[in-house]
PDB file of the backbone (N, CA, C, O) and the ligand in Angstrom, with CONECT records:
HET     CU  A 101       1
ATOM      1  N   MET A   1      19.720  26.038   8.282  1.00  0.00           N
ATOM      2  CA  MET A   1      20.032  24.727   8.872  1.00  0.00           C
ATOM      3  C   MET A   1      20.358  24.846  10.363  1.00  0.00           C
ATOM      4  O   MET A   1      19.781  24.153  11.201  1.00  0.00           O
ATOM      5  N   ASN A   2      21.302  25.747  10.671  1.00  0.00           N
ATOM      6  CA  ASN A   2      21.648  25.958  12.079  1.00  0.00           C
ATOM      7  C   ASN A   2      20.445  26.446  12.887  1.00  0.00           C
ATOM      8  O   ASN A   2      20.237  26.074  14.042  1.00  0.00           O
ATOM      9  N   ARG A   3      19.682  27.280  12.232  1.00  0.00           N
ATOM     10  CA  ARG A   3      18.524  27.842  12.906  1.00  0.00           C
ATOM     11  C   ARG A   3      17.513  26.763  13.279  1.00  0.00           C
ATOM     12  O   ARG A   3      16.898  26.793  14.344  1.00  0.00           O
ATOM     13  N   LEU A   4      17.366  25.813  12.364  1.00  0.00           N
ATOM     14  CA  LEU A   4      16.447  24.704  12.615  1.00  0.00           C
ATOM     15  C   LEU A   4      16.895  23.905  13.837  1.00  0.00           C
ATOM     16  O   LEU A   4      16.085  23.520  14.680  1.00  0.00           O
ATOM     17  N   ILE A   5      18.196  23.668  13.909  1.00  0.00           N
ATOM     18  CA  ILE A   5      18.738  22.899  15.045  1.00  0.00           C
ATOM     19  C   ILE A   5      18.495  23.652  16.354  1.00  0.00           C
ATOM     20  O   ILE A   5      18.082  23.065  17.355  1.00  0.00           O
ATOM     21  N   ILE A   6      18.755  24.951  16.330  1.00  0.00           N
ATOM     22  CA  ILE A   6      18.557  25.759  17.542  1.00  0.00           C
ATOM     23  C   ILE A   6      17.086  25.744  17.965  1.00  0.00           C
ATOM     24  O   ILE A   6      16.766  25.621  19.148  1.00  0.00           O
ATOM     25  N   THR A   7      16.205  25.872  16.980  1.00  0.00           N
ATOM     26  CA  THR A   7      14.776  25.839  17.283  1.00  0.00           C
ATOM     27  C   THR A   7      14.391  24.508  17.921  1.00  0.00           C
ATOM     28  O   THR A   7      13.613  24.468  18.874  1.00  0.00           O
ATOM     29  N   THR A   8      14.939  23.427  17.389  1.00  0.00           N
ATOM     30  CA  THR A   8      14.631  22.101  17.921  1.00  0.00           C
ATOM     31  C   THR A   8      15.109  21.976  19.362  1.00  0.00           C
ATOM     32  O   THR A   8      14.406  21.444  20.221  1.00  0.00           O
ATOM     33  N   ILE A   9      16.320  22.477  19.611  1.00  0.00           N
ATOM     34  CA  ILE A   9      16.868  22.405  20.978  1.00  0.00           C
ATOM     35  C   ILE A   9      16.009  23.220  21.941  1.00  0.00           C
ATOM     36  O   ILE A   9      15.720  22.783  23.055  1.00  0.00           O
ATOM     37  N   LEU A  10      15.607  24.405  21.500  1.00  0.00           N
ATOM     38  CA  LEU A  10      14.761  25.249  22.355  1.00  0.00           C
ATOM     39  C   LEU A  10      13.434  24.579  22.661  1.00  0.00           C
ATOM     40  O   LEU A  10      12.958  24.613  23.796  1.00  0.00           O
ATOM     41  N   ALA A  11      12.833  23.965  21.635  1.00  0.00           N
ATOM     42  CA  ALA A  11      11.554  23.290  21.822  1.00  0.00           C
ATOM     43  C   ALA A  11      11.702  22.138  22.797  1.00  0.00           C
ATOM     44  O   ALA A  11      10.834  21.913  23.640  1.00  0.00           O
ATOM     45  N   CYS A  12      12.796  21.414  22.682  1.00  0.00           N
ATOM     46  CA  CYS A  12      13.051  20.286  23.578  1.00  0.00           C
ATOM     47  C   CYS A  12      13.185  20.736  25.029  1.00  0.00           C
ATOM     48  O   CYS A  12      12.589  20.141  25.926  1.00  0.00           O
ATOM     49  N   SER A  13      13.963  21.783  25.254  1.00  0.00           N
ATOM     50  CA  SER A  13      14.174  22.209  26.635  1.00  0.00           C
ATOM     51  C   SER A  13      12.883  22.795  27.216  1.00  0.00           C
ATOM     52  O   SER A  13      12.644  22.699  28.420  1.00  0.00           O
ATOM     53  N   ALA A  14      12.062  23.394  26.369  1.00  0.00           N
ATOM     54  CA  ALA A  14      10.772  23.898  26.835  1.00  0.00           C
ATOM     55  C   ALA A  14       9.888  22.737  27.297  1.00  0.00           C
ATOM     56  O   ALA A  14       9.231  22.820  28.335  1.00  0.00           O
ATOM     57  N   LEU A  15       9.882  21.677  26.530  1.00  0.00           N
ATOM     58  CA  LEU A  15       9.104  20.491  26.890  1.00  0.00           C
ATOM     59  C   LEU A  15       9.611  19.880  28.189  1.00  0.00           C
ATOM     60  O   LEU A  15       8.832  19.452  29.041  1.00  0.00           O
ATOM     61  N   MET A  16      10.920  19.850  28.319  1.00  0.00           N
ATOM     62  CA  MET A  16      11.503  19.248  29.516  1.00  0.00           C
ATOM     63  C   MET A  16      11.176  20.052  30.765  1.00  0.00           C
ATOM     64  O   MET A  16      10.932  19.476  31.825  1.00  0.00           O
ATOM     65  N   SER A  17      11.169  21.366  30.654  1.00  0.00           N
ATOM     66  CA  SER A  17      10.852  22.152  31.838  1.00  0.00           C
ATOM     67  C   SER A  17       9.373  22.022  32.201  1.00  0.00           C
ATOM     68  O   SER A  17       9.007  22.109  33.374  1.00  0.00           O
ATOM     69  N   LEU A  18       8.532  21.815  31.200  1.00  0.00           N
ATOM     70  CA  LEU A  18       7.113  21.549  31.466  1.00  0.00           C
ATOM     71  C   LEU A  18       6.963  20.260  32.245  1.00  0.00           C
ATOM     72  O   LEU A  18       6.221  20.190  33.224  1.00  0.00           O
ATOM     73  N   ALA A  19       7.681  19.235  31.796  1.00  0.00           N
ATOM     74  CA  ALA A  19       7.618  17.936  32.450  1.00  0.00           C
ATOM     75  C   ALA A  19       8.106  18.035  33.888  1.00  0.00           C
ATOM     76  O   ALA A  19       7.571  17.377  34.781  1.00  0.00           O
ATOM     77  N   ALA A  20       9.127  18.863  34.109  1.00  0.00           N
ATOM     78  CA  ALA A  20       9.680  19.011  35.450  1.00  0.00           C
ATOM     79  C   ALA A  20       8.647  19.564  36.426  1.00  0.00           C
ATOM     80  O   ALA A  20       8.647  19.218  37.608  1.00  0.00           O
ATOM     81  N   HIS A  21       7.774  20.419  35.923  1.00  0.00           N
ATOM     82  CA  HIS A  21       6.743  20.984  36.790  1.00  0.00           C
ATOM     83  C   HIS A  21       5.744  19.936  37.256  1.00  0.00           C
ATOM     84  O   HIS A  21       5.184  20.039  38.347  1.00  0.00           O
ATOM     85  N   ALA A  22       5.526  18.922  36.416  1.00  0.00           N
ATOM     86  CA  ALA A  22       4.542  17.892  36.751  1.00  0.00           C
ATOM     87  C   ALA A  22       5.205  16.674  37.392  1.00  0.00           C
ATOM     88  O   ALA A  22       4.583  15.628  37.574  1.00  0.00           O
ATOM     89  N   GLU A  23       6.469  16.839  37.725  1.00  0.00           N
ATOM     90  CA  GLU A  23       7.179  15.682  38.251  1.00  0.00           C
ATOM     91  C   GLU A  23       6.871  15.420  39.713  1.00  0.00           C
ATOM     92  O   GLU A  23       6.226  16.211  40.401  1.00  0.00           O
ATOM     93  N   GLU A  24       7.360  14.281  40.152  1.00  0.00           N
ATOM     94  CA  GLU A  24       7.165  13.901  41.544  1.00  0.00           C
ATOM     95  C   GLU A  24       7.966  14.801  42.472  1.00  0.00           C
ATOM     96  O   GLU A  24       9.086  15.205  42.159  1.00  0.00           O
ATOM     97  N   GLN A  25       7.385  15.097  43.589  1.00  0.00           N
ATOM     98  CA  GLN A  25       8.060  15.865  44.629  1.00  0.00           C
ATOM     99  C   GLN A  25       8.279  14.941  45.816  1.00  0.00           C
ATOM    100  O   GLN A  25       7.443  14.087  46.114  1.00  0.00           O
ATOM    101  N   THR A  26       9.396  15.118  46.484  1.00  0.00           N
ATOM    102  CA  THR A  26       9.640  14.352  47.705  1.00  0.00           C
ATOM    103  C   THR A  26       9.853  15.327  48.854  1.00  0.00           C
ATOM    104  O   THR A  26      10.703  16.215  48.784  1.00  0.00           O
ATOM    105  N   VAL A  27       9.074  15.148  49.905  1.00  0.00           N
ATOM    106  CA  VAL A  27       9.185  16.034  51.066  1.00  0.00           C
ATOM    107  C   VAL A  27       9.302  15.210  52.339  1.00  0.00           C
ATOM    108  O   VAL A  27       8.933  14.037  52.378  1.00  0.00           O
ATOM    109  N   GLU A  28       9.818  15.844  53.365  1.00  0.00           N
ATOM    110  CA  GLU A  28       9.915  15.201  54.665  1.00  0.00           C
ATOM    111  C   GLU A  28       8.970  15.904  55.631  1.00  0.00           C
ATOM    112  O   GLU A  28       8.874  17.131  55.656  1.00  0.00           O
ATOM    113  N   MET A  29       8.275  15.097  56.424  1.00  0.00           N
ATOM    114  CA  MET A  29       7.358  15.671  57.409  1.00  0.00           C
ATOM    115  C   MET A  29       7.659  15.116  58.793  1.00  0.00           C
ATOM    116  O   MET A  29       8.060  13.963  58.948  1.00  0.00           O
ATOM    117  N   ASN A  30       7.455  15.962  59.788  1.00  0.00           N
ATOM    118  CA  ASN A  30       7.513  15.497  61.172  1.00  0.00           C
ATOM    119  C   ASN A  30       6.159  14.919  61.535  1.00  0.00           C
ATOM    120  O   ASN A  30       5.125  15.518  61.240  1.00  0.00           O
ATOM    121  N   ILE A  31       6.161  13.765  62.169  1.00  0.00           N
ATOM    122  CA  ILE A  31       4.910  13.128  62.573  1.00  0.00           C
ATOM    123  C   ILE A  31       4.863  13.073  64.097  1.00  0.00           C
ATOM    124  O   ILE A  31       5.753  12.518  64.742  1.00  0.00           O
ATOM    125  N   GLU A  32       3.810  13.658  64.656  1.00  0.00           N
ATOM    126  CA  GLU A  32       3.671  13.665  66.110  1.00  0.00           C
ATOM    127  C   GLU A  32       2.837  12.484  66.578  1.00  0.00           C
ATOM    128  O   GLU A  32       2.089  11.880  65.810  1.00  0.00           O
ATOM    129  N   LYS A  33       2.986  12.172  67.859  1.00  0.00           N
ATOM    130  CA  LYS A  33       2.147  11.206  68.578  1.00  0.00           C
ATOM    131  C   LYS A  33       2.298   9.750  68.150  1.00  0.00           C
ATOM    132  O   LYS A  33       1.403   8.941  68.396  1.00  0.00           O
ATOM    133  N   MET A  34       3.401   9.409  67.522  1.00  0.00           N
ATOM    134  CA  MET A  34       3.622   7.988  67.240  1.00  0.00           C
ATOM    135  C   MET A  34       4.193   7.366  68.510  1.00  0.00           C
ATOM    136  O   MET A  34       5.283   7.739  68.946  1.00  0.00           O
ATOM    137  N   THR A  35       3.467   6.421  69.107  1.00  0.00           N
ATOM    138  CA  THR A  35       3.874   5.891  70.406  1.00  0.00           C
ATOM    139  C   THR A  35       4.261   4.411  70.386  1.00  0.00           C
ATOM    140  O   THR A  35       4.788   3.899  71.373  1.00  0.00           O
ATOM    141  N   CYS A  36       4.010   3.736  69.294  1.00  0.00           N
ATOM    142  CA  CYS A  36       4.437   2.344  69.234  1.00  0.00           C
ATOM    143  C   CYS A  36       4.796   1.971  67.800  1.00  0.00           C
ATOM    144  O   CYS A  36       4.601   2.755  66.871  1.00  0.00           O
ATOM    145  N   ALA A  37       5.316   0.782  67.640  1.00  0.00           N
ATOM    146  CA  ALA A  37       5.833   0.359  66.338  1.00  0.00           C
ATOM    147  C   ALA A  37       4.755   0.210  65.264  1.00  0.00           C
ATOM    148  O   ALA A  37       5.069   0.138  64.076  1.00  0.00           O
ATOM    149  N   MET A  38       3.499   0.164  65.672  1.00  0.00           N
ATOM    150  CA  MET A  38       2.416   0.036  64.700  1.00  0.00           C
ATOM    151  C   MET A  38       1.969   1.384  64.129  1.00  0.00           C
ATOM    152  O   MET A  38       1.397   1.451  63.040  1.00  0.00           O
ATOM    153  N   CYS A  39       2.234   2.439  64.869  1.00  0.00           N
ATOM    154  CA  CYS A  39       1.808   3.776  64.444  1.00  0.00           C
ATOM    155  C   CYS A  39       2.278   4.141  63.023  1.00  0.00           C
ATOM    156  O   CYS A  39       1.493   4.683  62.244  1.00  0.00           O
ATOM    157  N   PRO A  40       3.535   3.854  62.675  1.00  0.00           N
ATOM    158  CA  PRO A  40       3.977   4.216  61.327  1.00  0.00           C
ATOM    159  C   PRO A  40       3.127   3.599  60.216  1.00  0.00           C
ATOM    160  O   PRO A  40       2.969   4.187  59.146  1.00  0.00           O
ATOM    161  N   PHE A  41       2.586   2.417  60.476  1.00  0.00           N
ATOM    162  CA  PHE A  41       1.767   1.759  59.451  1.00  0.00           C
ATOM    163  C   PHE A  41       0.456   2.522  59.233  1.00  0.00           C
ATOM    164  O   PHE A  41      -0.042   2.643  58.114  1.00  0.00           O
ATOM    165  N   THR A  42      -0.077   3.026  60.336  1.00  0.00           N
ATOM    166  CA  THR A  42      -1.327   3.795  60.252  1.00  0.00           C
ATOM    167  C   THR A  42      -1.102   5.088  59.467  1.00  0.00           C
ATOM    168  O   THR A  42      -1.908   5.469  58.618  1.00  0.00           O
ATOM    169  N   VAL A  43       0.009   5.745  59.771  1.00  0.00           N
ATOM    170  CA  VAL A  43       0.352   6.993  59.077  1.00  0.00           C
ATOM    171  C   VAL A  43       0.558   6.721  57.584  1.00  0.00           C
ATOM    172  O   VAL A  43       0.048   7.443  56.727  1.00  0.00           O
ATOM    173  N   ARG A  44       1.308   5.675  57.303  1.00  0.00           N
ATOM    174  CA  ARG A  44       1.630   5.323  55.924  1.00  0.00           C
ATOM    175  C   ARG A  44       0.354   5.020  55.130  1.00  0.00           C
ATOM    176  O   ARG A  44       0.178   5.489  54.006  1.00  0.00           O
ATOM    177  N   LYS A  45      -0.526   4.227  55.740  1.00  0.00           N
ATOM    178  CA  LYS A  45      -1.767   3.845  55.072  1.00  0.00           C
ATOM    179  C   LYS A  45      -2.625   5.075  54.772  1.00  0.00           C
ATOM    180  O   LYS A  45      -3.183   5.210  53.683  1.00  0.00           O
ATOM    181  N   ALA A  46      -2.719   5.967  55.759  1.00  0.00           N
ATOM    182  CA  ALA A  46      -3.533   7.180  55.597  1.00  0.00           C
ATOM    183  C   ALA A  46      -2.994   8.051  54.462  1.00  0.00           C
ATOM    184  O   ALA A  46      -3.750   8.546  53.626  1.00  0.00           O
ATOM    185  N   MET A  47      -1.679   8.226  54.452  1.00  0.00           N
ATOM    186  CA  MET A  47      -1.070   9.087  53.428  1.00  0.00           C
ATOM    187  C   MET A  47      -1.191   8.466  52.035  1.00  0.00           C
ATOM    188  O   MET A  47      -1.386   9.174  51.047  1.00  0.00           O
ATOM    189  N   GLN A  48      -1.075   7.167  51.967  1.00  0.00           N
ATOM    190  CA  GLN A  48      -1.131   6.500  50.664  1.00  0.00           C
ATOM    191  C   GLN A  48      -2.532   6.522  50.058  1.00  0.00           C
ATOM    192  O   GLN A  48      -2.707   6.296  48.860  1.00  0.00           O
ATOM    193  N   GLN A  49      -3.528   6.798  50.904  1.00  0.00           N
ATOM    194  CA  GLN A  49      -4.889   6.883  50.382  1.00  0.00           C
ATOM    195  C   GLN A  49      -5.167   8.206  49.681  1.00  0.00           C
ATOM    196  O   GLN A  49      -6.188   8.361  49.012  1.00  0.00           O
ATOM    197  N   VAL A  50      -4.263   9.149  49.837  1.00  0.00           N
ATOM    198  CA  VAL A  50      -4.409  10.432  49.140  1.00  0.00           C
ATOM    199  C   VAL A  50      -4.049  10.226  47.669  1.00  0.00           C
ATOM    200  O   VAL A  50      -2.980   9.709  47.347  1.00  0.00           O
ATOM    201  N   ASP A  51      -4.941  10.629  46.799  1.00  0.00           N
ATOM    202  CA  ASP A  51      -4.702  10.478  45.359  1.00  0.00           C
ATOM    203  C   ASP A  51      -3.492  11.300  44.936  1.00  0.00           C
ATOM    204  O   ASP A  51      -3.430  12.502  45.195  1.00  0.00           O
ATOM    205  N   GLY A  52      -2.530  10.651  44.286  1.00  0.00           N
ATOM    206  CA  GLY A  52      -1.331  11.343  43.847  1.00  0.00           C
ATOM    207  C   GLY A  52      -0.110  11.001  44.681  1.00  0.00           C
ATOM    208  O   GLY A  52       1.019  11.287  44.283  1.00  0.00           O
ATOM    209  N   VAL A  53      -0.335  10.380  45.855  1.00  0.00           N
ATOM    210  CA  VAL A  53       0.794   9.967  46.689  1.00  0.00           C
ATOM    211  C   VAL A  53       1.318   8.633  46.179  1.00  0.00           C
ATOM    212  O   VAL A  53       0.574   7.660  46.057  1.00  0.00           O
ATOM    213  N   HIS A  54       2.619   8.607  45.883  1.00  0.00           N
ATOM    214  CA  HIS A  54       3.208   7.404  45.291  1.00  0.00           C
ATOM    215  C   HIS A  54       3.974   6.563  46.296  1.00  0.00           C
ATOM    216  O   HIS A  54       3.976   5.334  46.220  1.00  0.00           O
ATOM    217  N   LYS A  55       4.617   7.226  47.230  1.00  0.00           N
ATOM    218  CA  LYS A  55       5.495   6.483  48.126  1.00  0.00           C
ATOM    219  C   LYS A  55       5.549   7.161  49.484  1.00  0.00           C
ATOM    220  O   LYS A  55       5.671   8.383  49.571  1.00  0.00           O
ATOM    221  N   VAL A  56       5.458   6.369  50.542  1.00  0.00           N
ATOM    222  CA  VAL A  56       5.550   6.912  51.890  1.00  0.00           C
ATOM    223  C   VAL A  56       6.498   6.027  52.704  1.00  0.00           C
ATOM    224  O   VAL A  56       6.331   4.809  52.768  1.00  0.00           O
ATOM    225  N   GLU A  57       7.474   6.653  53.312  1.00  0.00           N
ATOM    226  CA  GLU A  57       8.370   5.916  54.204  1.00  0.00           C
ATOM    227  C   GLU A  57       8.347   6.594  55.555  1.00  0.00           C
ATOM    228  O   GLU A  57       8.793   7.733  55.699  1.00  0.00           O
ATOM    229  N   VAL A  58       7.822   5.885  56.550  1.00  0.00           N
ATOM    230  CA  VAL A  58       7.726   6.468  57.877  1.00  0.00           C
ATOM    231  C   VAL A  58       8.832   5.895  58.751  1.00  0.00           C
ATOM    232  O   VAL A  58       9.028   4.682  58.823  1.00  0.00           O
ATOM    233  N   ASP A  59       9.550   6.797  59.414  1.00  0.00           N
ATOM    234  CA  ASP A  59      10.610   6.383  60.323  1.00  0.00           C
ATOM    235  C   ASP A  59      10.127   6.603  61.751  1.00  0.00           C
ATOM    236  O   ASP A  59       9.972   7.737  62.204  1.00  0.00           O
ATOM    237  N   TYR A  60       9.896   5.503  62.445  1.00  0.00           N
ATOM    238  CA  TYR A  60       9.362   5.591  63.799  1.00  0.00           C
ATOM    239  C   TYR A  60      10.339   6.262  64.763  1.00  0.00           C
ATOM    240  O   TYR A  60       9.941   7.095  65.577  1.00  0.00           O
ATOM    241  N   LYS A  61      11.606   5.900  64.668  1.00  0.00           N
ATOM    242  CA  LYS A  61      12.606   6.463  65.591  1.00  0.00           C
ATOM    243  C   LYS A  61      12.798   7.961  65.378  1.00  0.00           C
ATOM    244  O   LYS A  61      12.879   8.730  66.336  1.00  0.00           O
ATOM    245  N   LYS A  62      12.869   8.362  64.114  1.00  0.00           N
ATOM    246  CA  LYS A  62      13.075   9.784  63.812  1.00  0.00           C
ATOM    247  C   LYS A  62      11.783  10.591  63.857  1.00  0.00           C
ATOM    248  O   LYS A  62      11.807  11.822  63.850  1.00  0.00           O
ATOM    249  N   LYS A  63      10.661   9.887  63.902  1.00  0.00           N
ATOM    250  CA  LYS A  63       9.330  10.531  63.894  1.00  0.00           C
ATOM    251  C   LYS A  63       9.118  11.386  62.645  1.00  0.00           C
ATOM    252  O   LYS A  63       8.633  12.515  62.705  1.00  0.00           O
ATOM    253  N   THR A  64       9.495  10.807  61.534  1.00  0.00           N
ATOM    254  CA  THR A  64       9.351  11.524  60.273  1.00  0.00           C
ATOM    255  C   THR A  64       8.733  10.625  59.208  1.00  0.00           C
ATOM    256  O   THR A  64       8.720   9.400  59.328  1.00  0.00           O
ATOM    257  N   ALA A  65       8.231  11.261  58.180  1.00  0.00           N
ATOM    258  CA  ALA A  65       7.742  10.544  57.010  1.00  0.00           C
ATOM    259  C   ALA A  65       8.337  11.204  55.773  1.00  0.00           C
ATOM    260  O   ALA A  65       8.366  12.430  55.667  1.00  0.00           O
ATOM    261  N   VAL A  66       8.811  10.386  54.843  1.00  0.00           N
ATOM    262  CA  VAL A  66       9.295  10.900  53.565  1.00  0.00           C
ATOM    263  C   VAL A  66       8.249  10.515  52.527  1.00  0.00           C
ATOM    264  O   VAL A  66       7.983   9.338  52.287  1.00  0.00           O
ATOM    265  N   VAL A  67       7.669  11.537  51.923  1.00  0.00           N
ATOM    266  CA  VAL A  67       6.538  11.320  51.034  1.00  0.00           C
ATOM    267  C   VAL A  67       6.880  11.747  49.608  1.00  0.00           C
ATOM    268  O   VAL A  67       7.380  12.848  49.375  1.00  0.00           O
ATOM    269  N   THR A  68       6.602  10.859  48.670  1.00  0.00           N
ATOM    270  CA  THR A  68       6.771  11.180  47.259  1.00  0.00           C
ATOM    271  C   THR A  68       5.386  11.266  46.634  1.00  0.00           C
ATOM    272  O   THR A  68       4.581  10.340  46.730  1.00  0.00           O
ATOM    273  N   TYR A  69       5.125  12.414  45.986  1.00  0.00           N
ATOM    274  CA  TYR A  69       3.786  12.623  45.455  1.00  0.00           C
ATOM    275  C   TYR A  69       3.847  13.386  44.136  1.00  0.00           C
ATOM    276  O   TYR A  69       4.845  14.032  43.814  1.00  0.00           O
ATOM    277  N   ASP A  70       2.768  13.294  43.393  1.00  0.00           N
ATOM    278  CA  ASP A  70       2.620  14.004  42.125  1.00  0.00           C
ATOM    279  C   ASP A  70       1.999  15.366  42.421  1.00  0.00           C
ATOM    280  O   ASP A  70       0.853  15.450  42.862  1.00  0.00           O
ATOM    281  N   ASP A  71       2.763  16.434  42.176  1.00  0.00           N
ATOM    282  CA  ASP A  71       2.275  17.763  42.583  1.00  0.00           C
ATOM    283  C   ASP A  71       1.180  18.329  41.672  1.00  0.00           C
ATOM    284  O   ASP A  71       0.700  19.440  41.897  1.00  0.00           O
ATOM    285  N   THR A  72       0.787  17.575  40.651  1.00  0.00           N
ATOM    286  CA  THR A  72      -0.366  18.008  39.866  1.00  0.00           C
ATOM    287  C   THR A  72      -1.656  17.432  40.459  1.00  0.00           C
ATOM    288  O   THR A  72      -2.754  17.854  40.098  1.00  0.00           O
ATOM    289  N   LYS A  73      -1.513  16.464  41.373  1.00  0.00           N
ATOM    290  CA  LYS A  73      -2.693  15.802  41.931  1.00  0.00           C
ATOM    291  C   LYS A  73      -2.962  16.148  43.388  1.00  0.00           C
ATOM    292  O   LYS A  73      -4.108  16.151  43.839  1.00  0.00           O
ATOM    293  N   THR A  74      -1.896  16.438  44.112  1.00  0.00           N
ATOM    294  CA  THR A  74      -2.092  16.741  45.525  1.00  0.00           C
ATOM    295  C   THR A  74      -1.009  17.701  46.003  1.00  0.00           C
ATOM    296  O   THR A  74      -0.138  18.100  45.229  1.00  0.00           O
ATOM    297  N   ASP A  75      -1.066  18.069  47.274  1.00  0.00           N
ATOM    298  CA  ASP A  75      -0.021  18.935  47.822  1.00  0.00           C
ATOM    299  C   ASP A  75       0.292  18.522  49.253  1.00  0.00           C
ATOM    300  O   ASP A  75      -0.350  17.633  49.811  1.00  0.00           O
ATOM    301  N   THR A  76       1.283  19.176  49.835  1.00  0.00           N
ATOM    302  CA  THR A  76       1.735  18.762  51.165  1.00  0.00           C
ATOM    303  C   THR A  76       0.657  18.972  52.230  1.00  0.00           C
ATOM    304  O   THR A  76       0.581  18.212  53.196  1.00  0.00           O
ATOM    305  N   ALA A  77      -0.168  19.991  52.057  1.00  0.00           N
ATOM    306  CA  ALA A  77      -1.220  20.267  53.037  1.00  0.00           C
ATOM    307  C   ALA A  77      -2.215  19.102  53.099  1.00  0.00           C
ATOM    308  O   ALA A  77      -2.673  18.707  54.170  1.00  0.00           O
ATOM    309  N   GLU A  78      -2.531  18.568  51.917  1.00  0.00           N
ATOM    310  CA  GLU A  78      -3.491  17.461  51.842  1.00  0.00           C
ATOM    311  C   GLU A  78      -2.907  16.181  52.460  1.00  0.00           C
ATOM    312  O   GLU A  78      -3.594  15.440  53.163  1.00  0.00           O
ATOM    313  N   VAL A  79      -1.640  15.950  52.179  1.00  0.00           N
ATOM    314  CA  VAL A  79      -0.963  14.762  52.725  1.00  0.00           C
ATOM    315  C   VAL A  79      -0.860  14.869  54.247  1.00  0.00           C
ATOM    316  O   VAL A  79      -1.127  13.905  54.963  1.00  0.00           O
ATOM    317  N   ALA A  80      -0.473  16.042  54.731  1.00  0.00           N
ATOM    318  CA  ALA A  80      -0.360  16.261  56.173  1.00  0.00           C
ATOM    319  C   ALA A  80      -1.716  16.096  56.854  1.00  0.00           C
ATOM    320  O   ALA A  80      -1.805  15.542  57.950  1.00  0.00           O
ATOM    321  N   GLN A  81      -2.763  16.575  56.203  1.00  0.00           N
ATOM    322  CA  GLN A  81      -4.111  16.482  56.755  1.00  0.00           C
ATOM    323  C   GLN A  81      -4.546  15.029  56.904  1.00  0.00           C
ATOM    324  O   GLN A  81      -5.200  14.672  57.884  1.00  0.00           O
ATOM    325  N   ALA A  82      -4.181  14.182  55.924  1.00  0.00           N
ATOM    326  CA  ALA A  82      -4.550  12.764  55.962  1.00  0.00           C
ATOM    327  C   ALA A  82      -3.972  12.099  57.205  1.00  0.00           C
ATOM    328  O   ALA A  82      -4.638  11.281  57.842  1.00  0.00           O
ATOM    329  N   SER A  83      -2.749  12.443  57.548  1.00  0.00           N
ATOM    330  CA  SER A  83      -2.101  11.889  58.735  1.00  0.00           C
ATOM    331  C   SER A  83      -2.727  12.473  60.007  1.00  0.00           C
ATOM    332  O   SER A  83      -2.986  11.761  60.977  1.00  0.00           O
ATOM    333  N   THR A  84      -2.958  13.772  59.973  1.00  0.00           N
ATOM    334  CA  THR A  84      -3.580  14.451  61.113  1.00  0.00           C
ATOM    335  C   THR A  84      -4.960  13.862  61.417  1.00  0.00           C
ATOM    336  O   THR A  84      -5.336  13.697  62.577  1.00  0.00           O
ATOM    337  N   ASP A  85      -5.705  13.549  60.355  1.00  0.00           N
ATOM    338  CA  ASP A  85      -7.061  13.002  60.491  1.00  0.00           C
ATOM    339  C   ASP A  85      -7.094  11.652  61.219  1.00  0.00           C
ATOM    340  O   ASP A  85      -8.079  11.330  61.883  1.00  0.00           O
ATOM    341  N   VAL A  86      -6.030  10.873  61.095  1.00  0.00           N
ATOM    342  CA  VAL A  86      -6.013   9.583  61.793  1.00  0.00           C
ATOM    343  C   VAL A  86      -5.299   9.660  63.145  1.00  0.00           C
ATOM    344  O   VAL A  86      -5.033   8.638  63.777  1.00  0.00           O
ATOM    345  N   GLY A  87      -4.990  10.896  63.581  1.00  0.00           N
ATOM    346  CA  GLY A  87      -4.478  11.080  64.934  1.00  0.00           C
ATOM    347  C   GLY A  87      -2.995  11.389  65.049  1.00  0.00           C
ATOM    348  O   GLY A  87      -2.454  11.455  66.153  1.00  0.00           O
ATOM    349  N   TYR A  88      -2.335  11.580  63.909  1.00  0.00           N
ATOM    350  CA  TYR A  88      -0.903  11.872  63.946  1.00  0.00           C
ATOM    351  C   TYR A  88      -0.617  13.177  63.209  1.00  0.00           C
ATOM    352  O   TYR A  88      -0.380  13.170  62.001  1.00  0.00           O
ATOM    353  N   PRO A  89      -0.639  14.294  63.931  1.00  0.00           N
ATOM    354  CA  PRO A  89      -0.415  15.593  63.276  1.00  0.00           C
ATOM    355  C   PRO A  89       0.923  15.620  62.537  1.00  0.00           C
ATOM    356  O   PRO A  89       1.971  15.294  63.096  1.00  0.00           O
ATOM    357  N   ALA A  90       0.858  16.013  61.279  1.00  0.00           N
ATOM    358  CA  ALA A  90       2.056  16.055  60.447  1.00  0.00           C
ATOM    359  C   ALA A  90       2.365  17.489  60.054  1.00  0.00           C
ATOM    360  O   ALA A  90       1.474  18.266  59.711  1.00  0.00           O
ATOM    361  N   THR A  91       3.634  17.819  60.109  1.00  0.00           N
ATOM    362  CA  THR A  91       4.064  19.149  59.682  1.00  0.00           C
ATOM    363  C   THR A  91       5.259  19.027  58.770  1.00  0.00           C
ATOM    364  O   THR A  91       6.146  18.200  58.980  1.00  0.00           O
ATOM    365  N   LEU A  92       5.268  19.855  57.767  1.00  0.00           N
ATOM    366  CA  LEU A  92       6.344  19.843  56.775  1.00  0.00           C
ATOM    367  C   LEU A  92       7.659  20.289  57.406  1.00  0.00           C
ATOM    368  O   LEU A  92       7.711  21.291  58.119  1.00  0.00           O
ATOM    369  N   VAL A  93       8.704  19.541  57.137  1.00  0.00           N
ATOM    370  CA  VAL A  93      10.037  19.942  57.601  1.00  0.00           C
ATOM    371  C   VAL A  93      10.569  20.998  56.653  1.00  0.00           C
ATOM    372  O   VAL A  93      10.649  20.777  55.445  1.00  0.00           O
ATOM    373  N   ALA A  94      10.934  22.154  57.207  1.00  0.00           N
ATOM    374  CA  ALA A  94      11.474  23.227  56.374  1.00  0.00           C
ATOM    375  C   ALA A  94      12.821  22.817  55.807  1.00  0.00           C
ATOM    376  O   ALA A  94      13.653  22.233  56.501  1.00  0.00           O
ATOM    377  N   GLU A  95      13.019  23.125  54.551  1.00  0.00           N
ATOM    378  CA  GLU A  95      14.287  22.754  53.883  1.00  0.00           C
ATOM    379  C   GLU A  95      15.446  23.567  54.436  1.00  0.00           C
ATOM    380  O   GLU A  95      16.584  23.395  54.000  1.00  0.00           O
TER     381      GLU A  95
HETATM  382 CU    CU A 101       1.011   2.768  67.810  1.00  0.00          CU2+
END
């Protein structure tokens, strides 16, 4: 009986750690060359077109973007490239 309970708990935590790997990641990036209040919209639009990107918040004053994405579908290099491609080089902020 106890063994069954322990097995169930182990199976549950294994499933949960699997889910954690496929979870959303949130990263901050520095965005270069934003020169007016419209620039953040361009960056945001470009990043949101990347498959797997769920949320983008661009801060014009801080020159940063906070990006939430599904790490099974895309990665930070792809998101940064999307911004770079429209004229705003993006680099990951080191934690
Ligand atoms: Cu602008």
